Backbone and ligand atoms as CSV (ligand in chain L), in Angstrom:
chain,resi,resn,atom,element,x,y,z
A,1,MET,N,N,272.265,50.997,88.655
A,1,MET,CA,C,271.012,50.317,88.148
A,1,MET,C,C,269.898,51.339,87.902
A,2,THR,N,N,269.217,51.165,86.785
A,2,THR,CA,C,268.137,52.112,86.456
A,2,THR,C,C,266.912,51.776,87.334
A,3,ASP,N,N,266.107,52.834,87.585
A,3,ASP,CA,C,264.846,52.549,88.303
A,3,ASP,C,C,263.686,52.543,87.339
A,4,CYS,N,N,263.989,52.506,86.028
A,4,CYS,CA,C,262.922,52.404,85.051
A,4,CYS,C,C,262.470,50.924,84.963
A,5,LEU,N,N,261.174,50.655,85.289
A,5,LEU,CA,C,260.694,49.279,85.299
A,5,LEU,C,C,260.916,48.606,83.961
A,6,PHE,N,N,260.619,49.248,82.894
A,6,PHE,CA,C,260.709,48.589,81.587
A,6,PHE,C,C,262.155,48.404,81.110
A,7,CYS,N,N,263.039,49.348,81.489
A,7,CYS,CA,C,264.472,49.133,81.205
A,7,CYS,C,C,264.942,47.921,81.974
A,8,ARG,N,N,264.439,47.685,83.215
A,8,ARG,CA,C,264.805,46.551,83.986
A,8,ARG,C,C,264.287,45.249,83.398
A,9,ILE,N,N,263.122,45.306,82.763
A,9,ILE,CA,C,262.636,44.136,82.020
A,9,ILE,C,C,263.531,43.817,80.858
A,10,VAL,N,N,263.908,44.877,80.099
A,10,VAL,CA,C,264.786,44.703,78.967
A,10,VAL,C,C,266.131,44.088,79.438
A,11,ALA,N,N,266.611,44.490,80.589
A,11,ALA,CA,C,267.910,44.018,81.123
A,11,ALA,C,C,267.747,42.592,81.692
A,12,GLY,N,N,266.558,42.071,81.800
A,12,GLY,CA,C,266.381,40.727,82.364
A,12,GLY,C,C,266.345,40.740,83.859
A,13,GLU,N,N,266.260,41.916,84.491
A,13,GLU,CA,C,266.291,41.986,85.961
A,13,GLU,C,C,264.898,41.699,86.562
A,14,ILE,N,N,263.847,41.924,85.793
A,14,ILE,CA,C,262.478,41.659,86.153
A,14,ILE,C,C,261.875,40.731,85.143
A,15,PRO,N,N,261.224,39.630,85.551
A,15,PRO,CA,C,260.671,38.711,84.574
A,15,PRO,C,C,259.484,39.237,83.820
A,16,ALA,N,N,259.307,38.803,82.625
A,16,ALA,CA,C,258.111,39.157,81.822
A,16,ALA,C,C,257.853,38.013,80.879
A,17,THR,N,N,256.599,37.917,80.438
A,17,THR,CA,C,256.194,36.903,79.459
A,17,THR,C,C,256.414,37.523,78.075
A,18,VAL,N,N,257.551,37.299,77.539
A,18,VAL,CA,C,257.999,37.878,76.197
A,18,VAL,C,C,257.324,37.079,75.082
A,19,VAL,N,N,256.673,37.854,74.172
A,19,VAL,CA,C,256.066,37.200,72.992
A,19,VAL,C,C,256.776,37.537,71.685
A,20,TYR,N,N,257.645,38.555,71.698
A,20,TYR,CA,C,258.315,38.966,70.454
A,20,TYR,C,C,259.516,39.819,70.853
A,21,GLU,N,N,260.657,39.654,70.139
A,21,GLU,CA,C,261.854,40.348,70.396
A,21,GLU,C,C,262.705,40.569,69.201
A,22,THR,N,N,263.265,41.725,69.000
A,22,THR,CA,C,264.279,42.008,68.003
A,22,THR,C,C,265.410,42.728,68.693
A,23,ASP,N,N,266.425,43.141,67.934
A,23,ASP,CA,C,267.503,43.942,68.500
A,23,ASP,C,C,266.942,45.235,69.091
A,24,ALA,N,N,265.858,45.756,68.521
A,24,ALA,CA,C,265.429,47.111,68.866
A,24,ALA,C,C,264.180,47.094,69.790
A,25,VAL,N,N,263.419,46.056,69.750
A,25,VAL,CA,C,262.117,46.104,70.544
A,25,VAL,C,C,261.932,44.836,71.332
A,26,LEU,N,N,261.033,44.937,72.334
A,26,LEU,CA,C,260.608,43.813,73.144
A,26,LEU,C,C,259.119,43.945,73.334
A,27,ALA,N,N,258.391,42.786,73.196
A,27,ALA,CA,C,256.952,42.764,73.447
A,27,ALA,C,C,256.688,41.687,74.456
A,28,PHE,N,N,255.851,42.098,75.451
A,28,PHE,CA,C,255.538,41.156,76.556
A,28,PHE,C,C,254.122,41.350,77.017
A,29,ARG,N,N,253.510,40.402,77.679
A,29,ARG,CA,C,252.149,40.452,78.090
A,29,ARG,C,C,252.025,41.422,79.295
A,30,ASP,N,N,250.973,42.202,79.228
A,30,ASP,CA,C,250.708,43.124,80.385
A,30,ASP,C,C,250.386,42.283,81.637
A,31,ILE,N,N,250.905,42.686,82.747
A,31,ILE,CA,C,250.756,41.929,83.972
A,31,ILE,C,C,249.312,42.022,84.515
A,32,ARG,N,N,248.600,43.082,84.160
A,32,ARG,CA,C,247.185,43.246,84.552
A,32,ARG,C,C,246.328,43.481,83.277
A,33,PRO,N,N,246.080,42.393,82.525
A,33,PRO,CA,C,245.490,42.572,81.244
A,33,PRO,C,C,244.096,43.158,81.308
A,34,LYS,N,N,243.828,44.063,80.394
A,34,LYS,CA,C,242.537,44.770,80.321
A,34,LYS,C,C,241.701,44.203,79.165
A,35,ALA,N,N,242.156,43.212,78.506
A,35,ALA,CA,C,241.434,42.535,77.406
A,35,ALA,C,C,242.012,41.104,77.211
A,36,GLY,N,N,241.359,40.315,76.415
A,36,GLY,CA,C,241.842,38.969,76.216
A,36,GLY,C,C,243.217,38.902,75.689
A,37,VAL,N,N,243.547,39.831,74.817
A,37,VAL,CA,C,244.941,40.038,74.336
A,37,VAL,C,C,245.372,41.406,74.784
A,38,HIS,N,N,246.421,41.466,75.593
A,38,HIS,CA,C,247.001,42.758,76.056
A,38,HIS,C,C,248.525,42.583,76.098
A,39,VAL,N,N,249.131,43.106,75.086
A,39,VAL,CA,C,250.595,43.045,74.947
A,39,VAL,C,C,251.146,44.447,74.932
A,40,LEU,N,N,252.282,44.626,75.591
A,40,LEU,CA,C,252.992,45.902,75.558
A,40,LEU,C,C,254.238,45.757,74.640
A,41,VAL,N,N,254.399,46.734,73.727
A,41,VAL,CA,C,255.550,46.729,72.797
A,41,VAL,C,C,256.378,47.929,73.177
A,42,ILE,N,N,257.674,47.722,73.429
A,42,ILE,CA,C,258.535,48.797,73.875
A,42,ILE,C,C,259.824,48.830,73.043
A,43,PRO,N,N,260.468,50.005,72.880
A,43,PRO,CA,C,261.783,50.018,72.334
A,43,PRO,C,C,262.703,49.625,73.414
A,44,LYS,N,N,263.791,48.942,73.134
A,44,LYS,CA,C,264.745,48.549,74.185
A,44,LYS,C,C,265.464,49.812,74.722
A,45,GLN,N,N,265.688,50.766,73.783
A,45,GLN,CA,C,266.260,52.059,74.181
A,45,GLN,C,C,265.196,52.873,74.989
A,46,HIS,N,N,265.652,53.552,76.007
A,46,HIS,CA,C,264.657,54.318,76.798
A,46,HIS,C,C,264.291,55.593,76.093
A,47,PHE,N,N,262.974,55.786,75.951
A,47,PHE,CA,C,262.366,57.086,75.552
A,47,PHE,C,C,261.278,57.302,76.543
A,48,ASP,N,N,261.147,58.484,77.089
A,48,ASP,CA,C,260.120,58.829,78.126
A,48,ASP,C,C,258.728,58.582,77.609
A,49,SER,N,N,258.499,59.008,76.323
A,49,SER,CA,C,257.136,58.932,75.781
A,49,SER,C,C,257.200,58.881,74.281
A,50,VAL,N,N,255.973,58.776,73.685
A,50,VAL,CA,C,255.907,58.732,72.200
A,50,VAL,C,C,256.376,60.037,71.633
A,51,VAL,N,N,256.357,61.135,72.373
A,51,VAL,CA,C,256.870,62.451,71.861
A,51,VAL,C,C,258.381,62.306,71.619
A,52,GLU,N,N,259.157,61.792,72.542
A,52,GLU,CA,C,260.558,61.617,72.359
A,52,GLU,C,C,260.837,60.561,71.323
A,53,LEU,N,N,260.055,59.490,71.297
A,53,LEU,CA,C,260.283,58.469,70.311
A,53,LEU,C,C,260.117,59.010,68.912
A,54,GLY,N,N,259.182,59.925,68.701
A,54,GLY,CA,C,258.933,60.495,67.386
A,54,GLY,C,C,260.089,61.261,66.842
A,55,ALA,N,N,261.060,61.645,67.686
A,55,ALA,CA,C,262.266,62.352,67.176
A,55,ALA,C,C,263.281,61.380,66.643
A,56,ASP,N,N,263.027,60.066,66.747
A,56,ASP,CA,C,263.942,59.033,66.239
A,56,ASP,C,C,263.186,58.131,65.294
A,57,PRO,N,N,263.124,58.480,64.005
A,57,PRO,CA,C,262.281,57.768,63.070
A,57,PRO,C,C,262.640,56.271,62.954
A,58,ALA,N,N,263.944,55.920,63.089
A,58,ALA,CA,C,264.285,54.517,62.999
A,58,ALA,C,C,263.680,53.727,64.151
A,59,ALA,N,N,263.782,54.295,65.347
A,59,ALA,CA,C,263.240,53.579,66.530
A,59,ALA,C,C,261.736,53.534,66.456
A,60,ALA,N,N,261.080,54.653,66.042
A,60,ALA,CA,C,259.664,54.707,65.881
A,60,ALA,C,C,259.167,53.678,64.845
A,61,GLY,N,N,259.829,53.608,63.763
A,61,GLY,CA,C,259.485,52.649,62.721
A,61,GLY,C,C,259.587,51.223,63.198
A,62,ALA,N,N,260.648,50.934,63.958
A,62,ALA,CA,C,260.865,49.593,64.445
A,62,ALA,C,C,259.716,49.216,65.416
A,63,LEU,N,N,259.267,50.175,66.231
A,63,LEU,CA,C,258.209,49.928,67.173
A,63,LEU,C,C,256.921,49.613,66.424
A,64,ILE,N,N,256.587,50.482,65.401
A,64,ILE,CA,C,255.321,50.235,64.714
A,64,ILE,C,C,255.367,48.919,63.958
A,65,ALA,N,N,256.520,48.596,63.343
A,65,ALA,CA,C,256.663,47.296,62.656
A,65,ALA,C,C,256.367,46.168,63.628
A,66,ALA,N,N,256.879,46.299,64.827
A,66,ALA,CA,C,256.660,45.239,65.831
A,66,ALA,C,C,255.218,45.151,66.279
A,67,VAL,N,N,254.546,46.267,66.325
A,67,VAL,CA,C,253.076,46.236,66.661
A,67,VAL,C,C,252.366,45.340,65.579
A,68,GLY,N,N,252.702,45.491,64.309
A,68,GLY,CA,C,252.099,44.704,63.286
A,68,GLY,C,C,252.460,43.228,63.438
A,69,GLU,N,N,253.681,42.933,63.721
A,69,GLU,CA,C,254.118,41.482,63.904
A,69,GLU,C,C,253.453,40.856,65.063
A,70,VAL,N,N,253.338,41.576,66.133
A,70,VAL,CA,C,252.692,41.030,67.323
A,70,VAL,C,C,251.223,40.781,67.064
A,71,ALA,N,N,250.577,41.807,66.458
A,71,ALA,CA,C,249.121,41.675,66.171
A,71,ALA,C,C,248.845,40.454,65.279
A,72,ARG,N,N,249.719,40.275,64.303
A,72,ARG,CA,C,249.571,39.091,63.429
A,72,ARG,C,C,249.764,37.775,64.241
A,73,ALA,N,N,250.772,37.741,65.091
A,73,ALA,CA,C,251.070,36.543,65.855
A,73,ALA,C,C,249.965,36.237,66.867
A,74,GLU,N,N,249.306,37.294,67.370
A,74,GLU,CA,C,248.254,37.117,68.359
A,74,GLU,C,C,246.909,36.812,67.714
A,75,GLY,N,N,246.852,36.950,66.373
A,75,GLY,CA,C,245.628,36.650,65.608
A,75,GLY,C,C,244.536,37.707,65.765
A,76,VAL,N,N,244.947,38.943,65.958
A,76,VAL,CA,C,243.922,40.031,66.142
A,76,VAL,C,C,243.806,40.950,64.962
A,77,VAL,N,N,244.592,40.725,63.927
A,77,VAL,CA,C,244.572,41.730,62.811
A,77,VAL,C,C,243.196,41.747,62.152
A,78,GLU,N,N,242.661,40.540,61.885
A,78,GLU,CA,C,241.390,40.489,61.144
A,78,GLU,C,C,240.213,40.912,61.999
A,79,PRO,N,N,240.016,40.361,63.216
A,79,PRO,CA,C,238.889,40.851,63.993
A,79,PRO,C,C,239.079,42.315,64.448
A,80,GLY,N,N,240.344,42.718,64.565
A,80,GLY,CA,C,240.641,44.071,64.935
A,80,GLY,C,C,241.262,44.197,66.340
A,81,PHE,N,N,241.939,45.298,66.500
A,81,PHE,CA,C,242.599,45.547,67.783
A,81,PHE,C,C,242.820,47.012,67.961
A,82,ARG,N,N,243.160,47.427,69.152
A,82,ARG,CA,C,243.420,48.850,69.464
A,82,ARG,C,C,244.877,48.997,69.932
A,83,THR,N,N,245.454,50.049,69.471
A,83,THR,CA,C,246.862,50.438,69.901
A,83,THR,C,C,246.761,51.745,70.631
A,84,ILE,N,N,247.322,51.796,71.842
A,84,ILE,CA,C,247.254,52.982,72.687
A,84,ILE,C,C,248.679,53.372,73.150
A,85,PHE,N,N,249.001,54.637,73.011
A,85,PHE,CA,C,250.231,55.209,73.654
A,85,PHE,C,C,249.732,56.186,74.689
A,86,ASN,N,N,249.806,55.873,75.965
A,86,ASN,CA,C,249.510,56.860,76.983
A,86,ASN,C,C,250.711,57.803,77.172
A,87,THR,N,N,250.413,59.069,77.456
A,87,THR,CA,C,251.454,60.047,77.682
A,87,THR,C,C,251.009,61.068,78.724
A,88,GLY,N,N,251.698,61.083,79.854
A,88,GLY,CA,C,251.474,62.118,80.862
A,88,GLY,C,C,250.295,61.800,81.786
A,89,PRO,N,N,250.166,62.612,82.775
A,89,PRO,CA,C,249.182,62.345,83.863
A,89,PRO,C,C,247.736,62.246,83.407
A,90,ASP,N,N,247.308,63.070,82.472
A,90,ASP,CA,C,245.915,63.038,82.029
A,90,ASP,C,C,245.565,61.657,81.423
A,91,SER,N,N,246.562,61.012,80.855
A,91,SER,CA,C,246.300,59.692,80.205
A,91,SER,C,C,246.311,58.561,81.218
A,92,GLY,N,N,246.766,58.827,82.451
A,92,GLY,CA,C,246.957,57.737,83.409
A,92,GLY,C,C,248.199,56.981,83.213
A,93,MET,N,N,249.147,57.467,82.422
A,93,MET,CA,C,250.422,56.772,82.204
A,93,MET,C,C,251.105,56.391,83.567
A,94,GLU,N,N,251.389,55.093,83.671
A,94,GLU,CA,C,252.051,54.620,84.895
A,94,GLU,C,C,253.544,54.459,84.784
A,95,VAL,N,N,253.975,54.044,83.589
A,95,VAL,CA,C,255.366,53.691,83.396
A,95,VAL,C,C,255.954,54.634,82.315
A,96,PRO,N,N,256.844,55.543,82.707
A,96,PRO,CA,C,257.382,56.520,81.769
A,96,PRO,C,C,258.527,55.989,80.890
A,97,HIS,N,N,258.238,54.884,80.241
A,97,HIS,CA,C,259.133,54.315,79.174
A,97,HIS,C,C,258.147,54.006,78.070
A,98,VAL,N,N,258.238,54.667,76.944
A,98,VAL,CA,C,257.209,54.560,75.899
A,98,VAL,C,C,256.811,53.109,75.627
A,99,HIS,N,N,255.550,52.889,75.486
A,99,HIS,CA,C,255.035,51.537,75.183
A,99,HIS,C,C,253.733,51.647,74.446
A,100,ALA,N,N,253.588,50.757,73.465
A,100,ALA,CA,C,252.316,50.647,72.738
A,100,ALA,C,C,251.534,49.498,73.408
A,101,HIS,N,N,250.347,49.833,73.844
A,101,HIS,CA,C,249.426,48.778,74.273
A,101,HIS,C,C,248.784,48.200,73.063
A,102,ILE,N,N,248.770,46.870,72.944
A,102,ILE,CA,C,247.966,46.170,71.900
A,102,ILE,C,C,246.843,45.475,72.629
A,103,LEU,N,N,245.641,45.891,72.344
A,103,LEU,CA,C,244.433,45.319,73.027
A,103,LEU,C,C,243.540,44.671,72.000
A,104,GLY,N,N,243.059,43.519,72.269
A,104,GLY,CA,C,242.203,42.838,71.349
A,104,GLY,C,C,241.655,41.537,71.967
A,105,GLY,N,N,241.148,40.687,71.096
A,105,GLY,CA,C,240.623,39.433,71.571
A,105,GLY,C,C,239.115,39.452,71.811
A,106,GLY,N,N,238.429,40.512,71.276
A,106,GLY,CA,C,237.038,40.646,71.462
A,106,GLY,C,C,236.619,42.083,71.313
A,107,PRO,N,N,235.347,42.383,71.214
A,107,PRO,CA,C,234.930,43.794,71.082
A,107,PRO,C,C,235.458,44.658,72.258
A,108,LEU,N,N,236.006,45.795,71.939
A,108,LEU,CA,C,236.692,46.656,72.957
A,108,LEU,C,C,235.822,47.772,73.522
A,109,GLY,N,N,234.671,48.018,72.892
A,109,GLY,CA,C,233.810,49.061,73.403
A,109,GLY,C,C,234.330,50.412,72.966
A,110,ALA,N,N,233.802,51.414,73.697
A,110,ALA,CA,C,234.090,52.806,73.325
A,110,ALA,C,C,235.605,53.135,73.527
A,111,MET,N,N,236.128,54.054,72.711
A,111,MET,CA,C,237.548,54.330,72.748
A,111,MET,C,C,237.885,54.969,74.112
A,112,VAL,N,N,237.031,55.861,74.616
A,112,VAL,CA,C,237.221,56.428,75.914
A,112,VAL,C,C,235.912,56.405,76.689
A,113,ALA,N,N,236.006,56.450,78.019
A,113,ALA,CA,C,234.805,56.468,78.822
A,113,ALA,C,C,234.086,57.793,78.718
A,114,GLY,N,N,232.808,57.783,78.896
A,114,GLY,CA,C,232.031,59.045,78.929
A,114,GLY,C,C,231.426,59.427,77.652
L,1,AMP,P1,P,250.511,52.855,81.213
L,1,AMP,O1,O,249.371,53.187,82.137
L,1,AMP,O2,O,250.187,53.236,79.768
L,1,AMP,O3,O,251.823,53.472,81.658
L,1,AMP,O4,O,250.667,51.290,81.169
L,1,AMP,C1,C,251.570,50.555,81.988
L,1,AMP,C2,C,251.152,49.178,81.920
L,1,AMP,O5,O,252.196,48.377,82.392
L,1,AMP,C3,C,249.884,48.820,82.735
L,1,AMP,O6,O,248.911,48.276,81.917
L,1,AMP,C4,C,250.469,47.758,83.748
L,1,AMP,O7,O,249.540,46.743,84.004
L,1,AMP,C5,C,251.712,47.242,83.028
L,1,AMP,N1,N,252.737,46.702,83.899
L,1,AMP,C6,C,253.204,47.205,85.019
L,1,AMP,N2,N,254.197,46.420,85.523
L,1,AMP,C7,C,254.337,45.427,84.664
L,1,AMP,C8,C,255.197,44.250,84.598
L,1,AMP,N3,N,256.103,44.020,85.572
L,1,AMP,N4,N,255.048,43.401,83.588
L,1,AMP,C9,C,254.137,43.641,82.615
L,1,AMP,N5,N,253.327,44.706,82.596
L,1,AMP,C10,C,253.395,45.585,83.585
């Protein structure tokens, strides 16, 4: 059994509120939302970070396509939304399985603190 949290969500071993799914990607609501809309979009295949994902253009394209689909479905395309890929300790990355945060549902403020 893998100890990767998001691989375990993909496998159905840990529950999640799934909002979008294809053969290649899964999107689910963040368990500790930081905005009115906070969805995580992940490739089902494990990549440690966006750096590794970038070496697989098909998987990267599928993920970005899914970001657009989820943003449309959540109704945030027109008012606007933010997409974040955290990578490594300086970013505060908690789960080392690449994921795009989709944040929206109201003004988001400054891109970074300070
Ligand atoms: P990051 O800091 O970029 O690695 O983001 C990881 C995100 O995963 C955080 O926003 C967490 O709230 C979220 N998270 C952690 N565990 C779960 C879970 N079981 N289901 C949904 N989201 C989760």
